N, C-alpha and C positions, 0 to 999 in steps of 0.2 A: 410493550414491555422492553423492547430493545432500546428505545430512546431513554428509558429510565436508568440504564446501566451507566456506571461511571467509566472513565477511560481504562483500558486494559492493555497489557502487553500484546496478547494474541487473542484472536477469536477464531474458533474452528467451526466451520459449517459442514454438517454431514448431509449430503444431498443424495436423494434417490432419483431415479429416472422421473423426469417431469418437473423437478424442482427448479430448473434453470430460470424460469420467469420470476419466481419468488426471490431467488438469490439476486437476480438483476435488479429487482425493485428495492432490495435491502442494501445493496452494495455501498451506496453513498453513506448511509448511516453507519455501516460497518467500518468504512474508511475513517470516519470521524471518531470512532470508539477505540480503535486499535492500530498499532503500528505494524502488525503482521496478520494477514488473513490466510487461513488454511482451509482447503476444501478436502473433505474425506481423509483427514489426517489429524495428527496430534502435535502440539507444541513440545518443546523440550522439557517442560516441567520446572522452569526456573522459579525459585522461591521469590515472592514479592515481599519486600520488607521496607520499613521506613527509611533505611539508609541507602536504598537502591535508587540510582538515578538512571532514567531511561528516556528515550525520545518520546514515546507515547504521544498523546494528542495535545501536548502542552509546549509552548515556546520557551519556558524557563527551564532549560536543561544545560548540561555540560557539553553540549554539541559544539565541537570546535570548527564546524564548517562555516560559521557566520560570526558576526560581530553584533554587539548591542548598541553601537553608535554609528552614525553616518548613513549614507544612502543605501548601503548594503544591509543595514539592520533589518529591513523588511524581510529578508531571506530567512530569518530565524523563525518566521511564522509558516514557512514551507516545511512540510514533513514527509519524508519518504514512507511509502507503504509497500510492504513486501507481499507478494502473492505467491502462495505455494500450492502447486497442483490445481490451480484454478483453470478450468477449460478455457481455451482461447475465446470462445464466443461469450464468456462471462467477464472477460477482462475489460478495463476501460479502453476506449478506442485508441488512445495514444500508445498503448503497449501491445495491441493485437498484432499478430503476424502480418496482416495485410497493411497495417499502419495507415488507416484512412485519413488521419490528420496530417500525415507526412512529417512527423516529428523526427528530428535527427536521432538515429539509434546506433548503438554498438552491439555487436553480437560477439560474445567471447572476447570482448575488449577491442574488437576491430570496428572502426567506423564503417558503416554501410553506405555505399553510394545510393543516391535517390532511385535509380533504375532498379537496383537490386531489391530495395525495400518494396517497391510497388510492382515489380515484375513477376 
């Protein structure tokens, strides 16, 4: 059923104890369907209309971070996903507190040295 949904602004997953494995199995599909994933919470209730332009799961947006021409044009197919109240164990490896992929990170805008991220 989840795969049949069209792109959404947000998806809220309400998890009970023991639902973590199910959420982990569905996370990749959720990421493709929405630009914001909430756990045990609710979105802001923004109205969706034909005149609204939003990042969503589509590259044809008014996103000013990229260009439609040149070598950097491929970046327009990258799309940020926001995780709200998602437990650390259910986050993608790249943004977990332990940072097992050793991805450069900033915490509160401050670049974190490698030893601080893995220590």
